[in-house]
C-alpha positions in Angstrom: -79.6 -36.4 -63.9 -76.8 -38.7 -64.8 -78.3 -42.1 -64.2 -81.8 -43.1 -65.2 -83.5 -46.3 -64.6 -86.1 -47.6 -67.0 -87.8 -50.9 -65.9 -89.2 -52.9 -68.8 -91.3 -55.8 -69.8 -90.6 -54.9 -73.5 -94.1 -53.8 -74.0 -95.2 -50.8 -76.2 -95.7 -48.7 -73.0 -92.1 -49.6 -71.7 -90.8 -48.6 -75.1 -92.5 -45.3 -74.8 -90.8 -44.6 -71.4 -87.4 -45.8 -72.9 -87.7 -43.4 -75.7 -88.3 -40.5 -73.3 -85.4 -41.6 -71.1 -83.2 -41.7 -74.4 -84.2 -38.1 -75.1 -83.3 -37.0 -71.5 -80.1 -39.0 -71.7 -78.9 -37.4 -74.9 -79.6 -33.9 -73.4 -77.9 -34.5 -70.1 -75.2 -36.9 -71.3 -76.8 -39.6 -68.9 -76.5 -43.3 -68.7 -79.6 -45.6 -68.9 -80.0 -48.7 -66.8 -82.6 -50.9 -68.6 -83.9 -53.3 -66.0 -86.1 -56.5 -66.7 -87.3 -58.3 -63.8 -87.9 -62.1 -63.8 -90.3 -62.8 -61.0 -89.7 -66.6 -60.7 -90.1 -68.8 -57.7 -86.4 -68.8 -56.7 -86.8 -68.5 -52.9 -84.9 -71.8 -52.7 -81.9 -70.6 -54.8 -79.1 -69.1 -53.0 -76.3 -68.8 -55.6 -76.0 -67.8 -59.3 -74.4 -71.2 -60.0 -77.6 -73.0 -59.0 -79.6 -71.3 -61.8 -78.4 -74.0 -64.2 -80.6 -76.4 -62.2 -83.7 -74.3 -63.1 -84.5 -74.8 -66.9 -87.4 -72.3 -66.6 -84.9 -69.6 -65.2 -82.4 -70.3 -68.0 -85.2 -70.2 -70.6 -86.6 -66.8 -69.5 -83.0 -65.4 -69.1 -82.2 -66.2 -72.7 -85.5 -64.8 -73.9 -84.9 -61.6 -72.0 -81.4 -61.2 -73.5 -83.0 -61.8 -77.1 -85.5 -58.9 -76.5 -82.6 -56.8 -75.1 -80.6 -57.3 -78.2 -83.6 -56.2 -80.4 -84.1 -53.1 -78.1 -80.4 -52.1 -78.0 -80.4 -52.0 -81.8 -82.9 -49.2 -82.0 -81.8 -45.9 -83.6 -82.9 -43.9 -80.6 -80.5 -45.5 -78.4 -77.4 -44.8 -80.5 -74.6 -43.0 -78.7 -76.1 -43.7 -75.4 -74.5 -45.8 -72.7 -77.2 -48.5 -71.8 -76.6 -51.0 -69.2 -78.7 -54.3 -69.7 -79.7 -55.8 -66.4 -81.9 -58.9 -65.7 -82.9 -59.5 -62.1 -84.5 -62.4 -60.3 -86.2 -60.3 -57.5 -89.7 -59.0 -57.1 -90.0 -55.9 -59.3 -90.1 -53.3 -56.6 -87.3 -54.9 -54.8 -85.2 -55.1 -57.8 -85.8 -51.6 -58.7 -85.0 -50.3 -55.1 -81.8 -52.3 -55.0 -80.7 -51.1 -58.4 -81.4 -47.6 -57.4 -79.2 -47.9 -54.3 -76.4 -49.8 -56.2 -75.9 -47.5 -59.1 -77.0 -44.1 -57.4 -79.9 -43.6 -59.7 -81.2 -40.0 -60.2 -84.6 -40.6 -62.0 -86.9 -43.6 -62.7 -88.8 -43.5 -66.0 -91.7 -46.0 -66.2 -94.5 -46.7 -68.7 -98.1 -47.0 -68.0 -101.0 -48.4 -69.9 -103.0 -45.5 -68.6 -106.3 -47.4 -68.5 -106.7 -48.4 -64.9 -104.5 -46.2 -62.8 -101.2 -46.8 -61.1 -102.2 -50.4 -59.8 -102.6 -51.7 -63.3 -99.3 -50.2 -64.9 -97.2 -52.5 -67.0 -95.6 -54.1 -64.1 -98.9 -54.4 -62.3 -99.6 -53.7 -58.7 -95.8 -53.6 -58.0 -95.9 -50.1 -59.4 -97.6 -48.7 -56.2 -94.8 -50.3 -54.2 -92.1 -48.9 -56.5 -93.4 -45.3 -56.0 -93.9 -46.0 -52.4 -90.3 -47.1 -51.7 -88.5 -45.2 -54.4 -86.2 -42.5 -52.9 -85.8 -40.8 -56.3 -88.4 -39.2 -58.5 -90.5 -41.5 -60.5 -91.5 -40.2 -64.0 -94.6 -41.9 -65.4 -95.0 -41.8 -69.2 -98.4 -42.7 -70.7 -98.1 -41.7 -74.4 -95.7 -41.4 -77.2 -93.5 -38.3 -77.1 -91.5 -37.6 -80.3 -90.1 -34.5 -78.6 -90.2 -34.7 -74.8 -89.9 -31.0 -73.8 -91.1 -29.6 -70.5 -91.9 -25.9 -70.5 -94.7 -25.8 -67.8 -94.5 -28.0 -64.9 -97.4 -28.0 -62.3 -96.3 -28.9 -58.9 -99.6 -29.5 -56.7 -99.2 -29.7 -53.0 -100.9 -28.9 -49.8 -97.6 -27.0 -49.0 -97.1 -28.3 -45.4 -93.7 -28.5 -43.9 -93.3 -32.3 -44.4 -93.4 -31.8 -48.2 -90.4 -29.2 -48.4 -88.0 -32.0 -49.3 -90.2 -32.8 -52.4 -90.0 -29.2 -53.6 -86.4 -29.3 -53.6 -86.4 -32.4 -55.8 -89.0 -30.8 -58.0 -86.7 -27.6 -58.5 -83.8 -29.9 -59.4 -86.0 -31.6 -62.1 -87.3 -28.2 -63.2 -83.8 -26.8 -63.7 -82.8 -29.9 -65.5 -85.7 -29.6 -67.9 -85.5 -25.8 -68.1 -89.2 -25.5 -67.0 -91.4 -23.0 -65.2 -93.0 -24.5 -62.1 -96.6 -23.6 -61.4 -97.1 -23.8 -57.6 -100.7 -25.0 -57.3 -103.1 -25.1 -54.1 -106.5 -26.6 -54.9 -109.3 -25.3 -52.8 -112.2 -27.4 -52.2 -115.6 -26.9 -50.2 -114.5 -29.5 -47.7 -111.0 -28.0 -47.2 -111.3 -24.3 -47.9 -108.8 -21.7 -46.9 -108.7 -18.0 -48.0 -106.4 -16.9 -50.8 -104.3 -15.0 -48.5 -103.9 -17.9 -46.2 -102.9 -20.2 -49.1 -100.5 -17.6 -50.8 -98.9 -17.2 -47.3 -98.5 -20.9 -46.8 -97.0 -21.3 -50.2 -94.4 -18.4 -49.7 -93.5 -19.9 -46.4 -93.0 -23.3 -48.1 -90.6 -22.0 -50.7 -88.8 -19.6 -48.4 -85.1 -20.0 -48.6 -85.0 -21.5 -52.0 -83.6 -19.2 -54.7 -85.5 -20.8 -57.7 -87.3 -17.8 -59.4 -88.9 -19.5 -62.5 -92.3 -20.1 -60.8 -95.9 -18.8 -60.5 -98.4 -19.2 -57.6 -101.9 -20.3 -58.3 -105.0 -20.9 -56.1 -107.6 -22.9 -57.9 -111.1 -23.8 -56.7 -112.8 -27.1 -57.7 -115.0 -30.0 -56.6 -112.0 -32.2 -55.6 -108.3 -31.9 -55.4 -107.8 -34.4 -58.4 -110.3 -32.4 -60.6 -108.6 -29.2 -59.7 -105.1 -30.4 -60.6 -106.2 -31.9 -63.9 -108.4 -28.8 -64.9 -105.7 -26.3 -64.0 -103.1 -28.4 -65.8 -105.4 -28.2 -69.0 -105.8 -24.4 -68.5 -102.1 -23.7 -68.4 -101.2 -26.3 -71.0 -99.0 -28.1 -68.5 -96.4 -30.5 -70.0 -95.9 -32.4 -66.6 -97.7 -32.8 -63.3 -95.7 -33.3 -60.2 -97.2 -34.6 -56.8 -95.9 -35.9 -53.5 -96.3 -39.3 -52.1 -96.5 -40.5 -48.5 -94.3 -43.5 -48.6 -95.9 -44.9 -45.5 -99.4 -44.8 -47.2 -98.9 -45.5 -50.8 -100.4 -44.0 -53.9 -103.9 -43.9 -52.7 -103.0 -41.3 -50.1 -101.5 -38.3 -51.9 -101.5 -35.2 -49.8 -102.4 -37.0 -46.5 -105.1 -39.0 -48.2 -107.0 -36.3 -50.2 -105.8 -37.5 -53.6 -106.3 -40.9 -55.1 -104.7 -42.9 -57.8 -107.6 -41.4 -60.0 -105.3 -38.5 -60.7 -102.8 -40.5 -62.6 -105.5 -42.7 -64.0 -107.2 -39.7 -65.8 -104.2 -37.5 -66.4 -103.1 -37.5 -70.0 -99.8 -35.8 -69.2 -96.7 -37.2 -67.8 -96.8 -37.4 -64.0 -93.7 -37.4 -61.8 -94.0 -38.4 -58.0 -91.8 -37.3 -55.3 -91.7 -39.3 -51.9 -92.2 -37.2 -48.8 
């Protein structure tokens, strides 16, 4: 976890995400890439030299740099290498490009927490970010004076096409020194026996030598409720879920989990692209 990307609009929610990223950066000696997107109608502009012909672009660029200066002066960023970046792409495109250009390990984003993923601080673009991001996306919804993750719920249907996401989850758990709670939620419409569910989980993690985990089968009315209720029972600090890039946030676990999970979850949520 050496390079952390934090998209920002300089809102309170974005600052909450930046504070968490700062704590992670200090713990892991990471660099932070603080990215602000200016979504201006620049389709006709091909070169940086032409920005001078767009007074609106220059005005918002100067305003962004002023806000950057104020942010960079915060005490919680002391002794951290922070790269200030302003881009004129659409948000999800800019984030994707930045991840590739700088080999980003983790994206940390803030959320208003009121209306689900589609209404996060960068609006509906957040769904596109999660859908296109090849690296884990950590969504922060509250202030965290001390961001410590001891119990990490990884919820899945534990099918083979999700195995890559578990590898990512293990890497994150090792970095956070956290226990993973492998969670399979049983519902009336998609019921499997406990033996079958446990067997599927054991097959899923076979070959991985990570040992700090538990296996849980939890029954509930829906997968969303099961994840939230189980996370409450174990006092989880973080919820991890997989996303299908081809289908977007509204189709977790092959369509069985909606964005309501993140909408109602009070805990941080991290997504891993399948």
